[in-house]
C-alpha positions as CSV (number, residue, x, y, z in Angstrom):
1,X,39.7,15.8,105.1
2,X,42.7,16.5,103.1
3,X,44.0,20.1,103.1
4,X,41.8,21.5,105.7
5,X,43.6,22.9,108.9
6,X,41.6,23.7,112.0
7,X,42.8,26.4,114.3
8,X,41.8,26.1,118.0
9,X,41.7,29.1,120.1
10,X,42.3,28.2,123.9
11,X,41.4,30.8,126.3
12,X,43.6,29.3,129.0
13,X,46.8,29.8,126.6
14,X,46.5,33.7,127.3
15,X,47.9,35.8,124.4
16,X,47.3,33.3,121.6
17,X,45.5,35.3,118.7
18,X,44.3,34.2,115.2
19,X,46.4,36.2,112.6
20,X,44.9,39.3,111.3
21,X,45.1,41.1,107.9
22,X,46.9,44.5,108.1
23,X,44.6,47.6,108.7
24,X,43.7,48.9,105.4
25,X,45.6,52.1,103.8
26,X,42.4,53.7,102.9
27,X,39.8,54.3,105.5
28,X,36.8,52.7,103.7
29,X,34.2,55.4,105.0
30,X,35.9,58.1,103.3
31,X,37.2,58.8,99.8
32,X,41.0,59.6,99.8
33,X,41.5,63.3,98.9
34,X,44.8,65.4,99.0
35,X,44.6,68.3,101.2
36,X,47.3,71.3,100.7
37,X,47.9,73.0,103.9
38,X,50.2,75.5,102.2
39,X,51.0,77.4,100.1
40,X,47.9,79.0,99.2
41,X,46.5,79.3,95.9
42,X,47.9,82.6,94.4
43,X,50.4,83.3,97.0
44,X,53.1,85.7,96.3
45,X,56.7,85.2,97.9
46,X,59.7,87.2,98.2
47,X,62.5,86.1,96.1
48,X,64.7,83.6,98.0
49,X,62.3,83.6,100.8
50,X,61.6,80.2,102.1
51,X,58.3,78.4,100.9
52,X,56.7,76.0,103.0
53,X,55.1,72.9,101.2
54,X,52.8,71.0,103.5
55,X,50.0,68.4,102.7
56,X,48.2,65.1,103.9
57,X,46.0,62.8,102.3
58,X,42.5,62.7,103.7
59,X,40.9,59.2,104.2
60,X,44.4,57.7,105.2
61,X,43.8,55.7,108.7
62,X,47.1,56.8,110.1
63,X,49.5,59.8,109.6
64,X,51.2,60.4,106.4
65,X,54.6,60.8,107.9
66,X,54.9,57.2,109.1
67,X,53.2,55.3,106.2
68,X,54.0,53.7,103.0
69,X,52.4,56.4,100.5
70,X,55.1,58.5,98.6
71,X,54.8,62.3,98.2
72,X,56.4,64.1,95.4
73,X,56.2,67.9,95.0
74,X,57.5,69.2,91.5
75,X,57.5,72.2,89.3
76,X,57.2,71.1,85.6
77,X,60.1,68.1,85.4
78,X,62.0,69.3,88.6
79,X,61.4,67.2,91.6
80,X,61.5,69.9,94.9
81,X,61.3,67.1,97.4
82,X,59.8,63.9,98.5
83,X,58.3,64.5,101.8
84,X,55.0,65.6,103.0
85,X,56.5,68.8,104.4
86,X,59.3,70.5,103.1
87,X,60.6,73.9,102.5
88,X,62.6,75.7,99.5
89,X,64.2,78.6,98.9
90,X,65.4,78.6,95.4
91,X,62.4,79.2,93.0
92,X,63.1,81.9,90.5
93,X,61.2,84.9,89.7
94,X,58.0,84.3,87.9
95,X,54.8,82.2,88.1
96,X,55.0,78.6,89.4
97,X,52.4,75.5,89.0
98,X,53.3,73.0,91.8
99,X,52.1,69.7,91.4
100,X,51.8,67.1,94.6
101,X,51.7,63.5,93.5
102,X,50.8,61.2,96.1
103,X,51.4,57.3,96.0
104,X,49.9,54.6,97.9
105,X,51.7,51.3,98.6
106,X,49.6,49.5,95.9
107,X,50.2,52.0,93.5
108,X,46.9,54.2,93.4
109,X,47.7,57.9,93.0
110,X,46.1,61.4,94.0
111,X,47.4,64.7,92.6
112,X,46.8,68.4,93.5
113,X,48.1,71.4,91.9
114,X,48.7,74.9,93.5
115,X,50.0,78.1,91.7
116,X,52.2,80.6,93.2
117,X,54.3,83.6,92.3
118,X,57.9,84.6,93.2
119,X,58.5,88.3,93.0
120,X,60.6,90.9,94.6
121,X,58.6,92.4,97.4
122,X,61.2,93.4,100.0
123,X,60.6,97.5,100.6
124,X,63.7,99.8,100.3
125,X,64.8,102.9,99.3
126,X,67.6,104.5,97.2
127,X,68.6,107.9,95.6
128,X,69.0,108.7,91.8
129,X,68.8,112.1,90.0
130,X,68.6,114.0,93.1
131,X,65.4,112.2,94.4
132,X,64.7,109.7,97.1
133,X,63.1,106.7,95.7
134,X,60.9,104.4,97.9
135,X,59.8,100.9,96.7
136,X,57.1,99.5,99.1
137,X,57.0,95.9,98.1
138,X,54.6,96.6,94.9
139,X,55.5,100.0,93.5
140,X,58.1,102.5,93.1
141,X,57.9,106.5,93.6
142,X,59.9,109.7,94.6
143,X,59.1,110.4,98.1
144,X,61.6,113.6,98.6
145,X,64.2,115.6,96.9
146,X,67.7,114.7,98.4
147,X,70.2,112.0,98.7
148,X,71.6,108.9,101.1
149,X,68.2,107.8,102.5
150,X,68.5,106.1,106.2
151,X,65.5,104.7,107.6
152,X,64.6,105.0,111.4
153,X,64.7,101.2,113.3
154,X,60.6,100.8,113.0
155,X,60.6,102.0,109.4
156,X,58.3,104.7,110.0
157,X,60.4,107.7,109.1
158,X,63.2,108.2,106.4
159,X,66.2,110.6,106.9
160,X,68.1,112.0,104.1
161,X,70.3,115.1,103.2
162,X,68.3,117.9,101.3
163,X,69.9,120.7,99.5
164,X,68.4,123.9,101.1
165,X,69.9,126.3,98.9
166,X,72.4,127.6,101.2
167,X,73.9,124.2,102.0
168,X,73.0,120.6,102.4
169,X,71.2,119.6,105.9
170,X,69.3,116.5,107.3
171,X,65.5,116.4,106.9
172,X,63.1,113.5,108.2
173,X,60.3,112.3,106.3
174,X,57.1,110.8,108.2
175,X,56.3,108.2,105.7
176,X,52.6,107.7,106.9
177,X,51.6,111.7,107.0
178,X,54.2,112.8,104.4
179,X,55.1,115.6,106.7
180,X,58.9,116.8,106.4
181,X,60.8,118.3,108.9
182,X,64.6,119.9,108.9
183,X,66.8,118.6,111.5
184,X,69.8,120.8,111.0
185,X,69.6,124.2,109.2
186,X,73.0,125.9,108.9
187,X,75.6,126.8,106.5
188,X,77.9,123.7,107.3
189,X,77.3,120.7,104.7
190,X,75.5,117.7,106.5
191,X,75.1,114.0,105.0
192,X,75.1,110.4,105.4
193,X,72.8,110.0,108.0
194,X,72.3,106.9,110.3
195,X,69.9,106.3,113.0
196,X,70.7,104.5,116.5
197,X,69.4,101.1,117.2
198,X,66.8,102.6,119.7
199,X,65.7,105.2,117.3
200,X,66.6,108.2,119.6
201,X,69.7,109.7,118.0
202,X,71.0,110.3,114.6
203,X,74.8,110.4,113.5
204,X,75.7,112.0,110.3
205,X,79.1,113.6,108.7
206,X,79.5,117.4,108.7
207,X,81.9,119.5,106.8
208,X,83.1,122.8,108.3
209,X,85.5,124.2,105.9
210,X,87.9,121.4,105.0
211,X,87.1,119.5,108.2
212,X,84.7,116.4,107.8
213,X,83.7,115.0,111.2
214,X,81.2,112.8,112.7
215,X,78.4,114.2,114.8
216,X,75.5,113.1,116.7
217,X,72.4,114.7,117.7
218,X,68.8,113.7,119.4
219,X,66.5,112.5,116.4
220,X,64.6,115.7,116.6
221,X,68.1,117.6,115.9
222,X,68.6,118.8,119.7
223,X,71.9,118.5,121.4
224,X,73.8,118.3,118.1
225,X,77.6,117.7,119.0
226,X,80.7,116.4,117.5
227,X,81.3,112.8,118.4
228,X,85.0,112.2,117.4
229,X,87.9,114.6,116.9
230,X,90.3,113.1,114.3
231,X,92.8,115.0,112.1
232,X,91.3,112.7,109.3
233,X,88.0,113.2,107.3
234,X,85.2,110.9,108.3
235,X,83.0,109.2,106.0
236,X,80.3,106.5,105.7
237,X,79.3,105.9,109.3
238,X,76.6,103.1,110.1
239,X,75.0,102.7,113.6
240,X,74.1,99.3,115.2
241,X,74.1,97.7,118.6
242,X,77.9,97.2,118.2
243,X,78.6,100.9,117.9
244,X,79.1,103.5,115.0
245,X,81.7,102.1,112.1
246,X,83.0,104.8,109.9
247,X,85.9,105.2,107.6
248,X,88.6,107.6,107.5
249,X,90.6,109.2,104.5
250,X,94.0,110.4,104.7
251,X,95.7,111.9,101.7
252,X,99.5,110.0,101.8
253,X,101.1,112.0,99.2
254,X,99.6,110.8,95.7
255,X,97.8,108.1,97.4
256,X,94.6,107.9,99.6
257,X,94.5,105.9,102.4
258,X,91.3,104.6,103.9
259,X,90.8,102.9,107.2
260,X,87.6,101.7,109.3
261,X,87.0,102.5,112.8
262,X,84.1,101.8,115.5
263,X,82.9,104.1,118.0
264,X,81.6,101.6,120.5
265,X,80.0,104.0,122.6
266,X,79.7,107.8,122.4
267,X,82.3,109.4,124.6
268,X,84.8,106.7,123.9
269,X,87.7,106.8,121.7
270,X,87.3,105.3,118.3
271,X,88.8,102.0,117.9
272,X,90.6,101.2,114.5
273,X,89.9,97.7,113.2
274,X,90.7,95.4,110.2
275,X,94.4,95.7,111.4
276,X,94.3,99.4,109.3
277,X,93.7,97.9,105.9
278,X,94.0,101.2,103.8
279,X,91.8,99.8,101.3
280,X,88.5,99.2,102.8
281,X,85.3,101.4,102.0
282,X,81.5,101.7,102.5
283,X,81.0,99.7,106.0
284,X,77.8,98.2,106.9
285,X,76.8,96.5,109.9
286,X,74.4,93.3,109.5
287,X,72.4,91.2,111.6
288,X,72.6,93.9,114.3
289,X,76.0,94.2,114.5
290,X,77.1,90.5,114.4
291,X,79.3,91.2,111.2
292,X,80.2,93.7,108.7
293,X,79.9,94.2,105.1
294,X,82.3,96.8,103.2
295,X,83.9,97.3,99.8
296,X,87.6,96.4,99.2
297,X,89.7,97.8,96.5
298,X,91.5,95.0,94.7
299,X,93.6,96.7,91.7
300,X,91.0,98.4,89.3
301,X,87.9,96.5,90.9
302,X,86.0,97.3,94.2
303,X,85.0,93.9,95.8
304,X,82.7,93.4,98.4
305,X,83.7,91.7,101.3
306,X,82.4,90.3,105.1
307,X,84.1,90.6,108.2
308,X,84.2,90.0,111.8
309,X,83.0,92.7,114.0
310,X,86.7,93.6,115.2
311,X,87.7,93.5,111.4
312,X,89.1,90.0,111.2
313,X,88.2,87.1,109.2
314,X,88.0,89.4,106.0
315,X,86.2,86.9,103.4
316,X,85.1,87.8,99.5
317,X,81.6,88.0,98.8
318,X,81.3,89.2,95.5
319,X,84.6,89.4,93.8
320,X,84.2,89.7,90.1
321,X,85.1,92.6,87.8
322,X,83.6,95.9,88.6
323,X,82.9,98.5,91.1
324,X,80.6,97.0,93.8
325,X,79.5,99.3,97.0
326,X,77.1,100.1,99.5
327,X,75.9,96.6,100.4
328,X,73.5,95.9,103.1
329,X,71.7,92.8,104.3
330,X,68.0,92.5,104.4
331,X,66.0,92.4,107.4
332,X,65.0,88.8,106.9
333,X,68.8,87.6,106.2
334,X,68.1,86.2,102.6
335,X,70.0,88.8,100.4
336,X,72.5,91.4,100.0
337,X,71.4,94.8,97.9
338,X,74.2,96.7,96.6
339,X,75.3,99.4,94.0
340,X,77.4,97.9,91.0
341,X,78.6,98.8,87.2
342,X,78.8,95.0,86.5
343,X,76.6,95.8,83.4
344,X,77.5,99.1,82.5
345,X,76.2,102.2,84.5
346,X,75.8,102.0,88.3
347,X,72.5,100.0,89.2
348,X,71.3,98.3,91.6
349,X,71.8,94.3,92.4
350,X,70.6,91.9,94.8
351,X,72.4,88.4,95.5
352,X,72.1,85.8,98.2
353,X,74.0,86.1,101.3
354,X,77.1,84.3,100.0
355,X,77.2,86.6,97.0
356,X,75.8,83.9,94.6
357,X,72.8,84.3,92.5
358,X,73.3,88.0,91.5
359,X,70.4,89.8,89.5
360,X,69.7,93.3,88.7
361,X,67.0,94.7,90.8
362,X,63.8,93.1,89.2
363,X,61.6,96.3,89.4
364,X,60.5,98.1,86.3
365,X,63.0,100.8,86.4
366,X,64.3,103.7,83.8
367,X,67.3,102.0,82.4
368,X,70.6,104.1,82.3
369,X,69.9,106.0,85.6
370,X,72.6,105.7,88.2
371,X,71.3,104.5,91.5
372,X,73.0,104.8,94.5
373,X,73.1,103.9,98.7
374,X,70.3,101.6,98.5
375,X,68.8,100.9,102.2
376,X,66.3,98.1,103.4
377,X,63.3,99.1,105.0
378,X,62.7,97.4,108.4
């Protein structure tokens, strides 16, 4: 019989088997269907926060990650990635319709769409027109009269300097109950509070006559005492696990010399850092004290720089024209908020950690109002 080939399977040959067809890509008992594990329909993500995309196709007979089908995530014409699971952090502000297209080895396709929103939702506070403003992630409202806001580490209380008529004193506001309490009540001018990492103490600057020094007290105002004794004015303290960083200001003839110091522990002598660079200002610890953000005078501009805890390794972060100050890193480490006059009057801006993608704080705020000293709510 021409053209006919007979195949005999001999049991005593052991492992000889007849050829078999590959397992089908699609389970014949199930209708293939794309399943989106994340994100959820209508989910809202903070600006530059990671968005995880994860999916599989129900009805495939083996895990998607090891097979021949392709996954393509896209928003409009832009392809975000070609894996079953991926993470992106560069979606701009606004509403987005994400499409997932799955194609198997035979060219069959399945599609699924999901709609998400990218918005600015990181809570923070600042002061403007003599009021402390609080953005809770959805809306902005004034919460107290004063300036120089600072949160406790758990974010439940807000400290600030309040004008009491005879002077400025420190006050603390419980954000749940709305109860306000004065921590200091004297004729000296108190301002620029900062809270210890464990939330038990507060440091601030106090002006007595012409002398401006660093003071500390328990968070309830008890045991107030001077923390450093320098013959120069002290400003801008900020407390972290690495200590209290502050800057000094010394008039030198017609010039003003500014230097950064760190008080590593209460009772120690302050340590001068950054090789005595005379042009540094507005120091702020980031990431628990792993590095510092500050402003540095560059001609007629004030740039934001980053440096190591000892002041070494100074690198520019935001170095375009303008006055940029009060920079601090968000608790999730994705962005910096700062005050700048880059578009005219002083306003609030955010950027990525490296200073890229600078945008005005995307909130519905009254234009032309100076906004100062933004701080993230933990």
